[in-house]
N, C-alpha and C positions, 0 to 999 in steps of 0.2 A: 146673859148668859156666859158660864165660866168655862176654864180651862178641862177639868175634868169633863163637861158635855161635849167639847172640842175633840178631846182625846177617844171620846165613844164614837164620836162619826167616826174617825179613823179607822179603828178598829174595824167597823163594820165596813167602810171600803176596802178594808182587808190590806192596810199598810203593813208594812213588815215591823218587825218588833225593834228592831234597830230605829228605824226611821222614826216610830212613836215615841221613841226613850230621846230621841234627839229632837223632836219638836217639842215635847213636853219639858226637857232642861232647857231651851232655849225660853221659852214662854214663861216659865214660872221663876226660873234662875238667874237668866241672863236678862232679859227682860223685864221681867216684873211685870206681867200684865195687867196682874188683879190690884198690885198697890202702888206702881206710879201714874202719876197723868199722862195723858196723849203727849206731851210736849217733851217730858223727859224719857221713855220711849223714844219716841223718835233720834233722841241725842246718843242713846243707848245703841241704837243701830248701826249708826255714823261714828263711833266713835274712834280714834288711832290706834288701836291696840288691837282692834280686830283685822284683820286680812282682807283685801280683797271679795276673796270668794266668800270668807264667813259673813260680811257686810252685805253680800247681796243673799244667801241664804236666809241670814236674819230676818232680811226685808221681804223675802219669798213668803216663811212661816208667818210673819205678823199679818203679812196682807192677807192667807188663806183663812187666819182666827179672826180680822176683819170682818171678812167676807162672810164666815158661818155666823156671826154677832149681828150681820147686814147693817155694817155702820159704813155703810157707801160713798159717803162723805170722806172720810178719814183714808179710805185706801186710795183716794187720787190726791190724797198731801204726800202717803208716802210711795207712790210710785216717781213723783217727782223728785224723792232723794236722792243725790249724787253721791253714789258711793267711789272709793277707792276706784281708778283704772289697774286692771289685771292684763299682765302679759298673755294674749290669747294663746302665743305662738310655742308655749311651754310645750318641750316633748319629754313625753310619759314612756319609758321602756316599757315594748309589749315582748312576746313571746312567740316563737315560731312555732308553726305544727311539727316541727321537725324537733324541736327540743321540747317541747308536749308530751308528742307522742312518746320519744325515749324514756322523759322520766316519770311517766306513768305504766310503763311496760308492768306485768304483774310479777308477783314474785315467788307466790304459791304461800304466801301467810294471812289468811283469810280477814284480820282487820285489817294491815298495810294495801291490802287488794282492792278492799270496799274504799277506803278514803282516794286510791290512785284512779278506779272508776268512777267515783262522782266525779272527781277536778277534773277527766278527760272528757266525761258526759255534759260539764258545765261549759268547756272549751268547745265543744262541738256543735253543742245546740243555740250558745251568746247568752242564756240564761240568766238570772240574778241569782247572786246566792241564797235569798229568800225566797224564791219560786222554787228551791229543789223537791220542798216537802210537799210541793203543792201541783204535782203534775197529773193527770188524769189521762186514761187512753178510752178512746171511743170508735170503734172500727177500724182500729189500724193506725188510729193516728193519734198523736200526743199533745195535750192541751195543758197550758197553764193558766192560772188565775196572777194576774201582774195585779201593777199598780192601779187602783180604781175600781179593784175588780173586773178588770177588764180581761176577757178569757181570749187568749189567741193560741193559733198553730205552731208548732215547734217541729221543725224536722231533724231528724236523729239516724248515728248510723247504728243498726239493728244489732251487729256485735255487741257495743258500749252499752247499749240499753238492757239485751241480753244479758250481759254479767251484772248489769245496777239490779236488776228484778230478780238476780237469783242470789245475790250479796244482801238486799234488804230482806228477803223470804228468810234466809239465814239469822237476820239480827231480830226482826219482827219489831220495830219500832222507829221510830221518826229518826233522818238523819240529824248528825249533831252540829251543828252550823260551825258552832266555835272552833270545833275540834279541824274541820274543813280549815279552817283560815290558818290554823296553827300550822296544818301539814303541808299548805300553798306554801308557806314561807321556809319549811324546813324542806320542800325539794327544791325551790326555784331561788331562794333568797330572799332576805328582809325588803327588799323593794318592792317584791312583789306583792300584792293581795287581791282577792275575789274578784274585784273589778277589772284589775289586770288580764283574767281571761275574757272576758267579754270585748274589752279595747282588744285583747290579740285575734279575737271570733273574726269582729269586724275588720281590723286592718286584714288578714288574711282572706279576706272575703274580696275587699277593695283590691289589693295587690293582682288578686287572679279575676279583675274584670267586672266582679258582680256590680248591677247596680246600686248604687244609695240608696234609692229607694226600694228597694228590696231590703238591704242592710235592716233601714231603719223599721222594717214592718216586724222582721225578725227578732230585733233588740226589741220589740215593743215601745220605739218609741213615737210620741205625737210629733216632733217638730225636727224636720231634717236638720237644722243647724244644731242641735243634741247629738244627732248621730255624725255629722263631721267631726264635732271633738274626739269621738274617737278612734277617729283615721289617724294614725300614727307612722309618719315615715321620718326616716332620720334626714340629716343635713347630707350625708353622703348619698342616699338614695333618690332625694331633690336633686342634688348637683348632676347626677348619674341620668335622671329622665332630664335634666337641661339640656345636658351632652349631646344627648342622642337626638334630640329636637333642633341643635342650632352648634351641632361642631361637623354635622357631615354635607357638606355643600361640595 
């Protein structure tokens, strides 16, 4: 079995084009899995020039490829690899609901309002940017086809969805994902990306006392630990929580 066959499987499992492109680059260019022996590939996974997060991702991709190839003994060896340690407490900037609503107000210009409506819809539903063109409606409920061909229901603001349908009908074509990425940076700044909207969605729900398991389900996560990494609180907010608990005797 080769990389091309593995990539075909990812396509059948409905992985996004960006994810497939990254997996292909890691296997063919970074790890050179069809050229190098297993021992050399291992060395490339834990090479110093890769960040901790990159080592972890390389390891994950290679394990997935080995599983596809049914090389189970080698998977166990890869599992034992020690990657760099990463600071899991890194704070990533998120946007408040008020900031997003303000920046996505309609302007009366069709193209601009289409972008703004899509961005607001992504925030209000928590969907991945890759899922924007995979929305289906069934009996007044909305569903997306997520990673691994997993269908899940998404909750939505009817007004925003109505605007989204109107603009999509006018354009009569798929939403341009790259254009949405550029518009997010134009509206909110270079430090924000598509995933910032998902983190902002999760953080907004968390701060308003939503059960983390509900957030996990809405985001389409399989692991609650993944969801917790989306929940961003600044040091000032953490300090304020501490003061409420311990400064009032």
